[in-house]
LOMI-403955 format. One record per residue: x, y, z of N, C-alpha, C in turn. Coordinates in steps of 0.001 Angstrom, whole numbers, plus 500000, padded with zeros to 6 digits. Each point is the difference from the previous one (the first is absolute). Last residue first. Example, Ala and Ser with C-alpha at 12.3 -4.5 7.8 and 13.67 -1.06 7.14 Angstrom:
2
512850497750507080500820501190500060499230501090500730 500290494280499930499110501190500000500900501200500000 
This chain:
370
487881500029497165501300499369500152499839498484500095 496995504029497582499919498898500945501341499305500034 497916505071498517501069499024499761499971498957501106 496785504183497631500135499006501053501040498974499589 498744505461498755500439498695499518500191499066501180 496480504337499568501330499570500425500286498632499396 495639502832500734500969500529499045501410499685500496 494784497958500744501308500172500616501004500433498940 495403498851499045499965501128500920501338500278500650 498482496345496877500476501208499352500025501211500899 498946495126500774498847500853499696500408501286499309 503265496863501536499238499406498886498808500851499616 502562501286503756500779500189498772499255499436498800 498150499249504197499847501410499642500780500313498731 500488495699501782498653500171499455499746501444499585 504085498945502122499965499391498677498621500150499353 500511501505504412500762500845499083500004499431498591 497983497435503408499213501195499709500737500897499009 502186496155501617498924499635499083499170501217499615 503320500645503225500620499638498723498933499670498967 498731500776504466500232501237499270500669499728498653 499314496512503110498759500354499317500169501269499173 503674498784502527499769498953498989498690500240499266 501295502953503621500782500154498773499711498946498940 496029501057503409501423499765500154500726500123498675 495292502624501729500506498773499396501502499908500216 496297503587500854500285499015501038500514498677499476 498716504422497863499204498811499744500253498912501040 502452504109499881498654500213500529499091498804499771 504450500300498200499966499548501390498629500184500619 500735501612495630500032498542500012499951499453501421 500180504680499438498754499476499445499954498484499996 503940502246501367498933500166500987498684499439499491 503657500045497043500211499021501071498901500098501040 499939503183496564499728498672499453500148498939501078 501155504409501074498555499837499911499618498647499425 504576501121500175499472499866501356498488499787499973 502336500971496002500141498600500399499427499772501394 497932504003497170501313499623500507499999498524500349 496176501826498023500965500979499515501411499610500414 495007497190499007501059500428500897500914500999499322 494593498237499740501177500296499186501079500619500879 496608496827502552499965501204499168501265500170499194 497284495655501836501349500542500120500087501223499105 495839497107502456500405500832498878501364500584500304 497252495287501686500650501258500358500440500719498739 496390495934501824500650500554498815500550501370500360 499500496306503900499197500812499101500823500436498796 499773495897504083500851500840499158499153500715498962 498227496732503051500064501344500557500918500922499215 499234495229499126498970500869499445500046501412500556 502793495520499796500404501342500429499052501046499459 499597495088499669500324500792498809500378501434500333 499727494756502200500039501410500389500444500798498792 498092494738501526500396500879498897499895501439500466 500316494639502097499678501394500265500572500850498878 498728494498501457500562500903498984499506501411500279 500475494752502452499465501350500134500730500900499010 499028494357500830500788501064499371499278501321500151 500210494529501876499259501250500084500928501118499504 499449494054500254500700501239499626499094501219500125 499846495318502904499282500715498959500746501282499659 501093494941502329500423501410499942499304500651498815 498774495487503397500380500527498679500355501470500130 498802494978502964500403501415500023500507500427498624 496343496102500412501395500221500349500327501498499897 495469496175500696500690501063499239501432500121500452 495542497510501493500962499354499102500649501063499100 498072500731505140499630500057498581501094499350499176 499831500873504919499471498713499557499502500030498559 500771504845501656500345498778500750499244498777499493 501007503877496456499230499859501225500398498720500734 503698502448496813498711499284499879499287499924501362 503421504075498279499962498767500792498639499296499811 503344503791497234498623499545500252500053498652500715 503357504614498977499955498573500313498567499620500401 502075504099496690499228499677501202499938498478500166 503375504118497342499267498722499974499358499692501356 501744504398497450499773499618501401499192498699500036 502850503759496451499520498635500169499888499694501500 500051504662496660500390499370501262499360498625500095 501181504456496451499455498639500055500543499345501256 499405505229497620500564499193501078499281498666500042 500926504554496581499225498768500156500723499140501041 499856505449498072500648499017500851499064498817500187 500935504679496804499085498870500171500743498905500750 500653505594499596500618498690500046498929498939500245 500387505378497800499361499050500898500668498646499896 499919505531498215500924498920500330499332499102501024 499044504234496120499428499158501053500939498833500220 500059505248497513500643498720500300499223499308501105 499943504381496045499321499355501122500561498597500171 502152504846497837499607498621499768499334499472501265 502717504550497435498910499618500896499496498606499646 505034500839498707498758500710499759498930499510500966 505505500142500695498860499130499755498769500862499814 505942500118500076498693500658500109498908498985499685 505750500551501065498871499092499824498703500762500246 504802501503500293499060500519499013498814499085499744 503759499013503056499391501262500398498877500424499067 501101494714500673500755501200499670499210501249500309 499641495045502482499400500895499012500911501191499770 499954494583502028500727501267499981499436500843498871 498908495232503154499545500902498950500781501303500132 500017494402501810500560501347500053499514500799498798 499331495140501428498949500974500235500489501435500085 502349495615499024500110500582501337498929501027500303 499976497646495821500448498984500956500041500533501423 498972502747496134498874499218500494500429498958501028 501789504858498372500604498696500272498926499137500644 500167504834496888499289499062500865500804498711500101 500149505610498345500734498734500035499360499106501054 498629504518496834499708499272501225500705498647499901 500375505257497471500169498551500012499666499454501376 500620504611496522499100499508501045500008498472499957 504412502599498293498609499734499609499182499518501193 504229503401500528499713498578499867498549499807499579 504369503867500328498560499802499793499752498516499719 504104503105502703499595498991499009498490499851499947 503207504227501340498877499223500538499554498982498953 505069502377501062498783500066499192498929499146500665 505391502159500758498778499517500636498831500190499045 505734499362499536498806500779499664498762499337500589 504629498280500134499432500642501180498774500864499697 502606497665496592499445499009500929499295500644501189 502362502705496862498743499491499441499355499006500954 504245501722501095498970501029500131498657499515499468 503704497162499482499682500143501415498906501035500217 501752499432495692499128498886500361499607500064501473 503089503179498438498690500231499412499031498885500380 504486499582501327499348501075500745498604500261499464 502664496948497684499581499424501274499297501058500849 502022501194495914498699499384499806499494499364501291 503259504358499502500080498576500293498611499392499890 500882504431497106500305499573501357500073498486500114 498836503043496213501393499549500056500384499496501388 495640501625496543500293499333501259501415499438499947 497705502212496353500641500927500932500398499325501307 497590497723496564501396500196499618500723500926500962 495845496956501754500257501144499110501488500144499697 497267495343501050500849500985500660500301501158499049 495658496743500208501119500327499120500827501102500659 496237496135501668500653501263500340501204500166499076 495013496961500488501319500174499399500532501393500327 496335496278502190500245501425499791501424500152499477 496012495760500716501329500505499646499979501507499824 496145496964500836501052499443500858501360500626499775 495816501084497537499671500040501436501114499524500920 501701502013495499498842499138500207499702500008501495 503025503173498349499926499197498783498778499089500028 501313504962502424499508498627500211499856499274498673 503677503954501083498657499785499464499577498562500261 504169504157500939499361498749500403498600499928499404 502860503836499406500832498862499611499351498654500320 499192505461499988499096498859499718500772498783499501 502034503739503528499791499811498565499065498819499787 501637501319504328499724501300499400499781499949498512 500892496644503782501058500311499032499804501386499395 496736498424503134501316499955500634501093500445499039 495587499564498430500103501165500883501357500039500690 498980496292497313500186501190499168500127501257500849 498992495940502186501376499983499503500274501237499154 495604499373501575500897500297501109501451500030499544 496678498739496905499899501426500320500941500384501130 499653495444498817500686500761498946499953501500500290 497616497143502882501424499793500163500785500801498966 495312499909499743500441500799501144501503499873500207 498077497297496699499971501413499598500460500900501146 499578495385500848501106500242499073500043501465499567 496374498594502668501243500033500772501195500276499106 495841499399497919500015501246500776501282500122500804 499244496004497562500235501140499120500104501305500783 501438495077501797498823500856500000500321501239499179 502339495005502256499761500830498813498687500773500095 503424498216503703498558499855499778499627500883498817 504479499849500885499680498692500566498505499698499888 503020503137496597499087500060501130499699498587500500 504378502145497344498996498939499930499144500044501259 503440503459496943499456499672501306498885498982499830 504512501592496937498608499554500021499631499617501426 503958503191496973499628499117501098498528499642499904 504478502117496881498562499851500151499726498963501085 504402501124498733499370501283499657498488499950500127 504729497269502165498659499939499418499468501405499745 504259498516502160500033500385498587498621499996499343 500853498694504649500465501379499835499956500467498553 498898495433501354498970500975500345500440501424499691 501282494970498402500643501302500097498937501073500211 500751494501500594498899500956499903500581501385500263 501445494421499834500366501278499396498763500877499846 501237496096503653499070500256498899500262501404499477 503641496547502490499128501154500128499087500115498778 502668495725502710499813500701498723499009501144500223 501339497218503628501170499826499138499881500770498692 498005499769505474499711500420498628501286499932499187 498691496976504415500860501083499518499668500314498549 497165497629504440500459499940498613500814501238499676 497745499150504299500580498718499631500512499909498588 497697503202503477501242500371499304500740498762499510 496485498213502838500173501449499959501365500335499410 496809495704499312501393500323500334500136501507499859 495672496143500761500580501209499428501461500101500425 495779495901499352500977500708500817500469501247499258 496345495287500173500333501280499378500913500770500935 498055495782501158500643499734498715500263501269499198 497691499671504350501432499705500156500715499711498691 495619502812501756500354499226498803501493499706500080 496463500862504287500517500732498860500235499085498809 499736497171504023499659501419500097500646500750498849 498722494660501831500584500805498931499501501427500170 500346494852502739499580501393500044500744500752498914 498518494521501645500905500928499328499395501390500059 499616494446502203499471501338499747501060500837499312 500707495428501445498541500009499907499423501361499683 504791499033500287499458498714499568498500500055499767 502428504643499446500279498892500901499417498716499465 501550505383498254499261498761499810500473498954500999 500091505639498287500433499060501020499132498761499898 501367504911497207499281498737499942500618499047501012 499673505767498673500734498822500442499083498792499929 500796505582498014499167498957500589500858498842500453 501556503910497496499033500579500916499088498983500630 505436500017498020498614499641499721499103500613501063 505148500573497670499218500376501182498537499755499670 505244498284497968498590500320499879499416500398501350 505258500480497817499112499225500878498570500509499932 503241500644495632499984500354501407499064499133500816 500684502070494559500566498968500858499884500452501449 499162501662494316499463499854501354500699498868500729 500635503719495591500397498693500517499552499930501454 498520503030495182500400499942501405500354498565500361 498807501320495529500114501331500571500438499990501465 499873496915495052500189499919501445500230501410500536 497051498603495460501310500406500491500040499924501527 496082499217497078500893498858500155501382500336500494 495964502883499360500795499833498785500979498836500090 497159501379503649499140499522498925500760499772498703 502989499628504355498905500878499634499173499409498870 503119497434504009499864500439498617498814500941499851 503726497895503854498651500531499842499897500664498631 503334495971502543499850501148499101498530500393499877 502590497512504175498885499865499063499952501224499102 503040497131504127500068501046498976498955499754498919 498667497812504556501258500054499261499914501024498876 497291499698504886499878500037498545501382500092499380 498362497847504832500826501037499380499868499891498496 496958498372504831500686499767498730500791501205499521 496958499336503997501415499690500187500774499808498720 494852499461499522500627500564501187501446499521500143 496331499060496698501283500573499587500759500587501185 496035495841499243500374501264500614501364500425499481 497611496235498161499092500315501092500311501339500642 500704498029494712500677500339501245498983500402501055 499634498426495177499188499566501136500703500245501330 501078503059495596499666498581500108499136499706501211 501548504450499035499459499522498733499554498544500075 500705504582503549500302498599499700499295499573498721 501640505083501092498829499128500135500366498596499562 502093505363501329500326498613499656498784499135500289 501607505564499140499036499068500580500289498606499461 503097504856500739499497498929499149499013499158500790 502629505335499950499384498869500697499507498973498988 504309503323499136498543500007499982499496498761500730 504849503341499124499350498795500509498482500183499996 504346502149496917498880500264500901499363498686500424 503578500331496770500411499894501381498912500299501001 499587502147495214500743498782500297500517500024501438 495622502883499077501346499937499451500670498686500393 494696502063499240500869499210500863501356499832499325 495817502367498443501300500648500186500888499250500994 495120498420500397500469500895498945501312500649500422 498843495188502096499511501388500008500551500794498827 498895494693500465501167500849499765499523501450499949 497969495339502381499690501202499232501252500857499898 499129494336500716500430501285500548499528501107499077 500034494081501127499461501171499316500474501267500702 500817494214499530500433501236500643499493501172499166 499022494365500948499919501112499055500294501276500766 501641494656501099499201501186500307499980500933498794 501398494642502156499992500882498833499028501153500263 502853496982503724498692500328499426500194500917498803 502712496400503876500094500915498867498591500220499451 501304496778503430500375501310500534500121501062498915 499253495010499991498765500772500108500267501354500644 502766495618497128499993501088500959498633500697499995 502081496072497477498824499861500857499957501101501047 502456497902495039499940501133500927498711499905500811 503055496513497014498686500147500613500049501118501030 503069499460495334499933499629501404498609500314500559 501339501090495532500000498566500120499960499508501423 501942504778499224499068499355499087500161498478500080 502532503602502320499023499185500738499036499284499077 504972503010500400499196499205499081499076499080500815 502784504910500712499547498782500669499062499268499053 502060504503499397500982498927499862499619498705500677 497494504261499389500972500113501092501007498860499996 496438500169496881500728501256499793501058500215501081 497144496276500405500933499816498881500790501274499730 496559500106503220501171499283500500501017499757498896 495893502011498829500772500898500847501270499313500503 496913497456497502500677500980499147500859500944500827 497320496849502294501085499335499286500777500985499129 496177501588502213501039499671500969501190499336499318 496154500935497436500692501239500364501132499728500970 497223496392498775500802500427498861500789501274500328 496981498417503260501121499064499835500911500440498854 496010502366500676500935500274501091501229499111499888 496486499327497000500721501224499663500978500377501107 497012496240500523501180499731499153500771501255499630 496585498475503911500385501269499388501236499790499141 498083496426502509498797500673499517500307501320499308 503530497380501858499251499062499166498763500676499400 502850502224503128500573499958498655499260499046499084 498143502990504082500343498588499818500438499825498557 500445504726502791499279499210498998500443498546500073 500672502673504553500144500355498602499189499106499078 500855500105504985498710500499499505500073500392498535 503608498505503274499138498906499586498657500415499467 502863503546501392500078498929500996498992498900499650 502881503653496731498718499734500656500135498786500920 503361502138496910500083500163501437498705499763500732 500221501913494853500652498894500701499989500281501497 497534501559494967500181500329501411500563498777500694 499817501930494558499965498928500988500227500577501394 497861502230495069501192499660500763499759498869500976 498121503709495748499813498647500544501277499605500724 497386505034498523501103499053499892499641498673500643 498265505546498390499668498646500430501204499095499796 498023505651500098501040499017499732499570498648500553 497801505272498500499909498727500708501077499040499528 499718505598500376500028498907499036500073498684500763 498306505581500952500738498789500355499935498988498857 499743505406499064499226498911500585500929498853500372 499677504611496980500562499908501350499173498961500757 498696500988495652501373499533499903500682499876501343 495990503383499530500142498814499161501477499657499826 497850502465504297500669500330498749500264498717499222 495776500705503457501419499641499973500574500355498642 495428501174503617500565499737498674501468499654500154 497208501143503726498955499530499093500527499693498601 502647501734503766499203498928500583498962499434499046 502938503723498915500851498871500343499206498808500490 498028504237499230500152499234498761500843498761500257 497239501933504106501167500337499201500014499166498719 495326501331502450501145499101500114501146500525499162 494685501198502384501086500395499120501217499124500276 494867498339500781501126500644500660501073500327498980 495545497670499587500226501312499434501178500711500610 498736495551501363499951499974498543500358501340499405 499616498940504811501289499761499361499980500128498500 496122500517502971500978501032500323501304499817499251 496477496824499444499522501309499586501029501090500252 500748495519501416500105500113498537499598501380499533 499497499076504553501422500029499649500182500138498505 495645499415501626500477501347500284501476500149499672 498064495735499566499478500909498982500481501418500227 501114496719503197500676499722498726499556500963498920 497845500199504189501362500502500089500768499792498705 495657498217500312499944501453499971501394500602500060 499556495327500423499703500432498633499987501515499892 500498498082504254501203499782499193499785500458498572 496305500117502888500972501029500362501282499865499186 496709496721499480499515501256499437500971501138500315 500793495724501835500270500009498564499566501312499368 498973499396504534501447500095499815500356500065498523 495511499280501187500408501379500277501495500183499797 498257495669499563499521500840498897500403501456500212 500880496802503386500933499872498884499586500880498832 498439501650504832499890498786499209501010499997498866 500151502316505061499907500335498567500001498709499189 
């Protein structure tokens, strides 16, 4: 099997997967989220100690030197004015996601990334680092030994680096110190945010919620939002209601779209892609230039010398056996794929054809190039 056949089979499988998955019924829990119930990003600056000579060079990283001196002063050690030459310390940025409804004392994972010219964070320990939110308040404190996913080994004449030794994680490395105030039980109105905004999907979602509650309490506000006003007769637990809403099954509606990745030659088509009747000719112009110089010898006893005469052979192949093919108006995605594959072309040529068909107005779909 040639490479072209393999690529054609991969493209067909990708297109069929998109066709079967686009119209599949899904839970509201998987296609939308309740507004306000989300993670919050935290960030902090700290020091990693205990490195085996792979830390920041204090001469090239003045912020590491200043942080080290300030930390030692808080511990009662005065080092200002002295020549610090340690390479076992590295300045790092610490990031984390604070989950919704995280309470005090809950542990969360943190990611640690080198800020200076440290070569590796292997074997290091993060010192106490406050993690701040967007409002500047401290919401968590991180500390602990690092676990990296790579390593760096260096000798006199060679070195090996696997992964990224300057990035690390600490599982359960931060303690939540401040809670985000969000009173879900006292809310009288909820908003559902669609992950893929669409008017039809929002309307179907509102109809499903109204059928569950039995009253017209849900309405689509825009393609990305559905507002739910809790009825006055509702005296139950709001968590139970949200659980029931999350489990409702609806069929999301997506626009006709073709996603193209020109770097890798991947094409993904949605279920509703249609094409009108159009004629397509695909031909490749191949120009081959071959150099075959010839050595010319002089006749015996002649006053000549050996010379090299250039000889160039040029072959032009315009693939004249390719004919103009008619791609009929399609009804399903399968027929569209079969029609394009009938031309005997690969995915990369198919990208150009799809863009040309779109320019002609015969393709009823949106093309998105990654």
